[in-house]
C-alpha positions as CSV (number, residue, x, y, z in Angstrom):
1,M,-11.5,157.7,-61.0
2,I,-12.6,159.8,-58.0
3,Q,-11.0,162.8,-59.4
4,A,-12.8,162.4,-62.6
5,D,-16.1,161.8,-60.8
6,R,-15.6,165.1,-58.8
7,V,-14.6,166.9,-61.9
8,T,-18.0,165.7,-63.6
9,T,-20.0,166.8,-60.7
10,S,-18.3,170.2,-60.7
11,N,-19.0,170.5,-64.4
12,D,-22.7,169.4,-63.9
13,I,-23.1,172.0,-61.2
14,G,-21.8,174.7,-63.4
15,R,-24.0,173.7,-66.5
16,R,-27.0,173.8,-64.1
17,R,-26.0,177.2,-62.9
18,L,-25.5,178.5,-66.4
19,W,-29.0,177.3,-67.5
20,A,-30.7,179.1,-64.3
21,V,-28.6,182.2,-64.9
22,S,-29.3,182.4,-68.7
23,G,-33.0,181.6,-68.2
24,A,-33.4,184.4,-65.6
25,V,-31.4,186.8,-67.9
26,W,-33.7,186.1,-70.9
27,L,-36.7,186.4,-68.9
28,C,-35.6,189.9,-68.0
29,V,-34.9,190.7,-71.6
30,A,-38.3,189.4,-72.6
31,L,-39.8,191.6,-70.2
32,I,-38.1,194.7,-71.4
33,S,-38.7,193.7,-75.2
34,M,-42.4,193.2,-74.4
35,V,-42.8,196.5,-72.6
36,Q,-40.9,198.4,-75.5
37,G,-43.3,196.5,-77.9
38,Q,-46.3,197.7,-76.0
39,V,-45.1,201.3,-75.9
40,F,-44.3,201.4,-79.7
41,A,-47.7,199.7,-80.3
42,A,-49.6,202.2,-78.3
43,Y,-47.8,205.0,-79.7
44,A,-48.6,203.9,-83.1
45,G,-52.4,203.5,-82.1
46,R,-52.2,199.8,-82.4
47,A,-52.7,198.7,-78.8
48,Q,-52.0,195.0,-78.2
49,A,-53.2,192.6,-75.5
50,W,-50.7,192.4,-72.6
51,W,-50.9,188.7,-71.9
52,P,-50.6,187.2,-75.5
53,A,-47.7,189.5,-76.2
54,F,-46.0,188.7,-73.0
55,H,-46.5,184.8,-73.5
56,Y,-45.1,185.1,-77.1
57,T,-42.1,187.2,-76.2
58,V,-41.1,185.0,-73.3
59,A,-41.6,181.9,-75.8
60,I,-39.2,183.4,-78.2
61,F,-36.6,184.3,-75.8
62,S,-36.9,180.9,-73.8
63,V,-35.4,179.2,-76.8
64,W,-32.6,181.6,-76.9
65,A,-31.9,180.6,-73.2
66,L,-31.8,176.9,-74.4
67,L,-29.5,177.6,-77.0
68,T,-27.2,180.0,-74.8
69,P,-24.8,177.2,-73.4
70,A,-24.2,175.7,-76.9
71,V,-23.4,179.3,-78.4
72,L,-21.2,180.1,-75.6
73,H,-19.5,176.9,-76.0
74,A,-18.9,177.4,-79.7
75,A,-17.8,181.0,-79.2
76,R,-15.1,179.8,-76.5
77,R,-13.7,177.3,-78.9
78,V,-13.4,180.2,-81.5
79,E,-11.7,182.3,-79.1
80,E,-9.3,179.5,-78.1
81,R,-8.1,179.0,-81.6
82,R,-6.6,182.5,-81.4
83,L,-7.7,183.2,-84.9
84,G,-7.2,186.4,-86.8
85,R,-9.8,189.2,-86.6
86,G,-10.9,188.3,-90.2
87,A,-11.0,184.6,-89.7
88,A,-13.0,185.1,-86.4
89,L,-15.3,187.3,-88.0
90,S,-15.9,185.0,-90.7
91,L,-17.0,182.2,-88.1
92,W,-19.1,184.7,-86.1
93,L,-20.9,185.6,-89.3
94,A,-21.1,181.9,-90.6
95,G,-22.5,181.0,-87.2
96,Y,-25.4,183.6,-87.2
97,P,-27.7,181.9,-89.8
98,L,-27.0,178.5,-88.3
99,T,-27.9,179.7,-84.8
100,V,-31.0,181.5,-86.2
101,M,-32.1,178.3,-88.0
102,A,-31.6,176.3,-84.7
103,H,-33.7,178.9,-83.0
104,L,-36.5,178.6,-85.5
105,T,-36.5,174.8,-85.6
106,L,-36.7,174.5,-81.9
107,F,-39.3,177.1,-81.6
108,V,-41.6,175.7,-84.2
109,L,-41.2,172.2,-82.7
110,L,-41.9,173.4,-79.0
111,F,-44.7,175.9,-79.9
112,W,-46.4,174.5,-82.8
113,P,-49.3,173.2,-80.5
114,I,-49.7,176.7,-79.3
115,Y,-49.3,179.0,-82.2
116,G,-49.6,176.5,-85.1
117,G,-53.2,177.0,-85.5
118,Q,-52.4,180.6,-87.0
119,S,-50.2,178.9,-89.9
120,P,-51.2,176.5,-92.5
121,S,-47.7,174.7,-92.1
122,L,-44.6,174.3,-89.9
123,L,-42.7,176.2,-92.7
124,A,-45.1,178.9,-92.8
125,M,-44.8,179.4,-89.1
126,A,-41.1,179.3,-89.3
127,K,-41.2,181.9,-92.0
128,A,-43.6,184.1,-90.0
129,V,-41.4,183.9,-86.9
130,F,-38.3,184.6,-88.7
131,L,-39.6,187.9,-90.2
132,A,-41.3,189.0,-87.2
133,N,-38.1,188.5,-85.0
134,L,-35.2,189.6,-87.1
135,D,-34.5,192.3,-84.7
136,K,-34.5,190.0,-81.5
137,S,-32.4,187.3,-83.4
138,A,-29.5,189.7,-84.4
139,F,-29.8,191.3,-80.7
140,A,-29.5,187.8,-79.0
141,Y,-26.9,186.6,-81.4
142,I,-24.7,189.7,-80.8
143,A,-25.2,189.8,-77.0
144,L,-24.2,186.2,-76.7
145,I,-20.9,186.7,-78.8
146,A,-20.2,189.8,-76.9
147,L,-20.7,188.0,-73.6
148,A,-18.3,185.2,-74.7
149,R,-15.7,187.6,-75.8
150,L,-16.0,189.5,-72.4
151,R,-15.6,186.3,-70.4
152,R,-12.5,185.6,-72.3
153,Q,-11.1,188.9,-71.5
154,W,-12.2,188.9,-67.8
155,T,-10.4,185.6,-67.3
156,P,-6.5,186.3,-67.0
157,P,-4.2,183.8,-68.9
158,G,-3.3,180.7,-66.9
159,E,-5.7,181.6,-64.2
160,V,-8.7,179.4,-65.0
161,P,-9.9,178.1,-61.8
162,A,-9.6,174.0,-61.7
163,P,-12.3,172.1,-60.0
164,P,-11.2,170.5,-56.5
165,L,-8.7,167.9,-56.5
166,L,-8.2,168.2,-60.3
167,A,-4.8,167.7,-61.3
168,T,-3.1,170.6,-63.2
169,T,0.2,170.6,-65.0
170,A,3.5,172.3,-63.8
171,P,6.2,172.8,-66.1
172,A,7.9,169.7,-67.6
173,G,11.2,168.6,-66.3
174,E,14.1,167.1,-68.4
175,D,12.4,163.4,-68.1
176,G,9.0,163.9,-67.0
177,L,5.8,165.8,-66.7
178,W,5.0,167.4,-63.2
179,V,1.6,167.4,-62.4
180,R,0.0,169.1,-59.2
181,V,-2.2,166.8,-57.2
182,A,-4.1,167.1,-54.0
183,G,-1.4,167.7,-51.4
184,G,1.6,168.4,-53.6
185,Q,3.2,167.5,-57.1
186,Q,3.7,164.3,-58.8
187,R,6.2,163.6,-61.5
188,V,4.9,161.4,-64.6
189,P,7.9,160.2,-66.4
190,F,7.6,160.6,-70.0
191,Q,8.4,156.8,-70.6
192,D,5.4,156.0,-68.6
193,I,3.0,158.1,-70.5
194,D,1.0,156.0,-73.4
195,W,-1.2,158.5,-74.8
196,I,-2.9,161.8,-74.0
197,A,-6.6,162.3,-74.7
198,A,-8.7,165.5,-75.0
199,A,-11.4,165.7,-72.5
200,G,-13.6,168.8,-73.1
201,D,-11.7,171.7,-71.7
202,Y,-9.2,169.2,-70.0
203,A,-6.9,166.5,-71.1
204,E,-6.4,162.9,-69.7
205,I,-2.9,161.5,-69.3
206,H,-3.0,157.5,-69.7
207,A,0.0,156.2,-68.1
208,G,-0.3,152.5,-67.5
209,E,-3.1,151.8,-65.0
210,R,-3.4,155.5,-64.0
211,T,-5.3,158.4,-65.7
212,L,-4.6,161.9,-64.7
213,L,-7.1,164.7,-65.6
214,I,-5.5,167.9,-66.1
215,D,-6.6,171.5,-66.9
216,R,-4.4,172.0,-70.1
217,S,-5.1,171.6,-73.8
218,L,-3.5,169.1,-76.0
219,A,-1.9,172.1,-77.8
220,S,0.1,173.3,-74.7
221,L,1.1,169.7,-73.6
222,T,2.5,169.2,-77.1
223,D,5.1,171.9,-76.5
224,E,6.2,170.3,-73.2
225,L,6.5,166.6,-74.6
226,P,9.8,165.5,-76.3
227,A,9.0,165.9,-80.1
228,A,11.0,162.8,-81.1
229,A,8.8,160.7,-78.7
230,F,5.3,162.1,-78.9
231,V,3.2,163.0,-81.9
232,R,-0.4,164.3,-82.4
233,V,-2.5,161.8,-84.3
234,H,-5.8,163.4,-84.0
235,R,-7.2,166.6,-82.7
236,G,-8.1,164.5,-79.5
237,A,-5.2,162.4,-79.0
238,I,-1.3,162.5,-78.7
239,V,0.5,159.1,-78.6
240,R,4.0,158.0,-77.6
241,L,5.5,156.4,-80.7
242,D,7.0,153.5,-79.0
243,R,3.7,152.3,-77.7
244,V,2.3,151.7,-81.3
245,R,2.4,148.2,-82.2
246,E,0.4,148.4,-85.6
247,V,-1.0,150.7,-88.1
248,R,-4.2,149.6,-89.8
249,S,-5.3,151.7,-92.9
250,L,-9.0,152.9,-92.9
251,G,-8.9,154.4,-96.4
252,R,-8.9,158.1,-97.4
253,G,-5.9,158.8,-95.5
254,D,-7.1,157.5,-92.0
255,A,-5.7,154.8,-90.1
256,S,-6.0,152.8,-86.7
257,L,-3.3,152.6,-84.3
258,I,-2.9,149.5,-82.2
259,L,-1.1,150.1,-78.9
260,H,1.0,147.8,-77.0
261,N,-1.9,147.4,-74.4
262,G,-4.6,146.7,-77.0
263,E,-6.0,150.0,-77.1
264,T,-6.9,151.5,-80.5
265,L,-6.5,155.3,-81.5
266,R,-7.5,156.9,-84.8
267,L,-5.0,158.5,-86.9
268,S,-6.5,161.3,-88.8
269,R,-5.3,162.1,-92.4
270,R,-4.8,165.7,-91.1
271,Y,-2.0,164.4,-88.7
272,R,-0.7,161.5,-91.0
273,E,2.4,163.3,-92.5
274,G,3.7,164.3,-89.1
275,F,3.1,160.8,-87.9
276,K,4.9,159.5,-90.9
277,A,7.8,161.8,-90.5
278,L,8.6,160.0,-87.2
279,L,7.3,156.6,-87.6
280,P,7.2,155.7,-91.3
281,V,4.2,153.6,-92.3
């Protein structure tokens, strides 16, 4: 529990730092964009008032600053799937209209009291903002995706830093999973593991009364666990088969798994066939 609390604290600090950095970066981008707009307007003989232009540009990019953590998180998830270029490109393209829609929605809701007087309705304001900022939206989205890809390339495989006192996995032994803990290593016998849960970028090993937080994905842990004893039952859970005491159908291929200690896990229809192959139900 202490380890989990420290990981949570570290994650909170990281999120606050990301918010601060993204806010500062987008403010610089807003200044550059505003100056560029002023120069072009002056060149075209349509000089603009400096302060209203600055205020509006900062408002536009402040919403992109709010969206930055979510977009980077989604982009990292796509990168972690190691999809082909075509599949990844399809997801990036599909994400663009969704992100722009989120930007418009937030902008209209946040700044309607300021700019709403110029439009007869929220929809009209959203349409005007969309048409006036097509170039800025495309630039912002491409910049965020490029940043996410660069962050992935700059982080060598297997060298993602772990928070202080976070347990990290070492290679599995013949009868257990070795985990590094503060001060050394600890072996968790396979027979002690009840189930493993996804926890954001980490995973939680539930072994009796113990819960170990590790910086590995469920996919990598699956390769280290005995295939005859453990099975993926959900995108967020792996279970040891002999811990399952009851299977209750939920309809449409889903089911609930009741473990020996009374805990309940969900069996997704996506993983039902693999589960049935090892434990017919």
